[in-house]
N, C-alpha and C positions, 0 to 999 in steps of 0.2 A: 174469175173465179170468186163467190159467195163470200159472203167472210158476215157470221152471225150479226146480227143487233143488236146494242147495248139489252141487256137484259132483257131482251122480250126473244130468244131460239126464235125469230125469224133468217131471212140471209136479205139481202143489202145487196146488188149487183153494182158492183161500179162501172160508172158512163155510160148510167142511162140518160137518156136525152130530156133533155129540159119540155116543159111541157107537156109534157109525156101522159096520157089521158087517161088515170086510172079503171077508170072504169070500160075499156077496151082491150082487149089485150094486144102485147106485139107481135109481132110475127113473130123473133126466137119464142119467145112463149107460149103464141099459137100454134105450135109446134109442138112443140115438148106436149103438152098439155093434149090431144090435138091427140097424138102421139101417146101420148101413155093411153088414155082413151080407147084408144081405136086395139092396142095389142089386148088389152087389161078383155075388154070386152071378144074378142074371134079368140082369144088362145083361151080363154072361163072355158066358151059353149066348145069349144072343141075340143077341150078337158073334160066338163060332163058326158061329153055326148060319148069319149072313148071309156069315162070309167064306170059309165052304162049298161055299154055294150060289151068290153070286157072283163068285169069284176060283181057286175049287176051291185054297184057301190053307189047312191050317192055322193059327189062332191062335197057335199058337207057332212056324211055318215063317214067318207073318205080323210076327211081333213081331221076326226074327231080319234077316226080311230090314233092317225099319225099321233095328234099327239100327246092323249093317252099312252102312246107308246115311244114317246123321248121322256117321258116323267119316270122317274127311277124307280117307282111304287106305281105308276099305271095307273095314277089314279090324277085323277083334280075335279073341282067346284063347277058345277057347271053354269055359273058367270060366272064363271075365269073363262070358260072357255070362249062364253059367248063374247068375252071381249076380246079374245081374240080373233075373232070372224066379222063378220058382215049382217051375223042374225046376232035377231035380239034375244035376252034373254029366254020366254017363251018361244019360240023361234029352237030356239038351240036345245029347249029341254022337247019337243016334239021327236030334234033328234035322235036326241037320246034315246026315248021310248023305245021309238023306230026302232036303234041298237040293239036295245033289252026288249025287244021278239021275236030278234034273229040270235040270239044270245048273244054278244058280243060282244058284251058290255053289262055290271050290275049297276042300280044306283041306288046307295042309299044314304043314309042322312047323312049331313054335316055331324061329327059330334065337336068339332071347335064353337057350334054358339048354335048347335038346336033346327036349326032353322033353316039354311040349304042346302041341295045337295051336292051328292059326288057325282059324278062316275066313273068306273072304274072295268081296262080294260081284261075281256077275262082273255082263257087259251086257245079257244075256238075264236077269236073275233086281231089278233097278234096270228095265230094262225089266216082268217079272210083278209087280211093289212101283206105279212110279208108274198098270199101270191099274186094279190093286185096293186102292192108295191112296186115290183119283177120289171110287167106290163110297161107302168105310170113315168117310170125312170126313165123308159125307153124309150116311150110315147114323149114328156117333158125335153128331154134332150135330143129326141129330132129334130121337132116342133120348137121349140128355143136357147136350148141354152146353147147344140150344133151351131146358131148362127154368128156366137161370140167368139173370135179369139179369152184366150187363160185372162188378160188385163185387161179386157173387159169384160169379164165378169167380173173384178175387183174390183171395176170403178161402179159398174153398176152395182154392186152387193151392195156397196161403202154409200152411193149416194143413193139406194135405198135403203137403206140399215136408217143414214138420218134422217131422211124424211117420213119411216117414221117414229123417231123418237119423236123427232120435235111435235107430230101429229100426238102421237102420247099424252108430250108434253100439255100440249094443248087441248085435249081432252080435261087430260085432269083439273086443268083451272078452271074452266066451263065446267065445271062439276063441284066446285071451294065456293 
């Protein structure tokens, strides 16, 4: 089991072999990291293909609609949406522009500072998301979630939450 290193938010693994070369992955690290890369690449490719084929939405478009639907006011700053995805701010802005042309979101100037922009889910966007989500959820369950028992999903969720939190903490420290 990993434990946080003092003050760093990083983990250490007890029992690490002496003489470990830091520039080379151990077998365990290679299996974990390689497995993550393989599943992420293959699964995201299949998800993207399925969304395009069945919902006529790109994966980033679906993600924006989904994230907006999770917010009580169905609105978010574009830079915040970008920070929650793999897209840059300008990439996210282009996704929002495409969704706006489709009538699925509206874009407005951020009132907090007048500099940023907000994206807001429209009723048409909520309807499109609801239709896409039904198929998408069944697809994700079939392709990924069904391969795990509930206890394994709880463990996976906890591990991913810890990795995501550490990533956000590291990213915030990099920008200070």
